[in-house]
C-alpha positions in Angstrom: -36.1 4.2 6.0 -33.6 1.4 6.7 -30.2 2.5 8.0 -27.2 1.5 5.9 -25.1 -1.4 7.1 -21.3 -1.8 6.7 -20.3 -4.2 4.0 -18.1 -6.5 6.1 -16.6 -8.3 3.1 -15.6 -5.1 1.4 -14.3 -3.8 4.7 -12.1 -6.9 5.1 -10.7 -6.4 1.6 -9.8 -2.8 2.5 -8.1 -3.8 5.7 -6.2 -6.4 3.8 -5.0 -3.8 1.3 -4.0 -1.4 4.1 -2.0 -4.3 5.7 -0.1 -4.9 2.5 0.6 -1.1 2.3 1.9 -1.1 5.8 4.2 -4.0 5.1 5.6 -2.3 2.0 5.9 1.0 3.9 8.5 -0.7 6.2 10.2 -2.8 3.5 10.7 0.0 0.9 12.9 2.4 3.0 15.1 -0.5 4.1 15.7 -1.5 0.4 16.3 2.1 -0.6 18.7 2.6 2.3 20.6 -0.6 1.5 20.9 0.5 -2.1 22.4 3.9 -1.1 24.8 2.3 1.3 26.2 0.0 -1.5 26.6 2.5 -4.3 29.8 0.8 -5.6 27.9 -2.6 -6.0 27.0 -3.5 -9.6 23.3 -4.1 -8.6 23.0 -0.6 -7.1 20.6 0.7 -9.8 18.3 -2.3 -10.0 18.0 -2.5 -6.1 17.3 1.3 -6.0 14.6 1.0 -8.7 13.1 -2.0 -6.9 12.9 0.1 -3.7 11.3 3.1 -5.4 8.8 0.9 -7.2 7.8 -0.8 -3.9 7.5 2.6 -2.2 5.1 3.7 -5.0 3.2 0.5 -4.6 2.8 1.1 -0.9 1.3 4.6 -1.5 -1.0 3.1 -4.2 -2.2 0.3 -1.9 -2.8 2.8 0.9 -5.0 5.0 -1.3 -6.8 1.9 -2.7 -7.4 0.5 0.8 -8.7 3.7 2.2 -11.1 4.0 -0.8 -12.3 0.5 -0.3 -12.9 1.1 3.4 -14.8 4.3 2.7 -17.0 2.4 0.1 -17.7 -0.3 2.6 -18.9 2.2 5.3 -20.7 4.8 3.2 -21.6 2.9 0.0 -20.7 3.5 -3.6 -20.4 7.1 -4.8 -23.1 7.9 -7.3 
């Protein structure tokens, strides 16, 4: 029986998604914090919404990246 090999192309895609998630994990709190510091500014709500959407995107990309990495190591779930 042949041992399974890691799909390096899929692993690279997963690491790329995790990198994007990491970048957004640092950007999102900064945007949300700046929105709360400038509550009297007319663009307060749009900036806050943008920060919350980017935080959600960071969480989504982290889960997607972990799933892709797991698929590259262990193969597709049947």
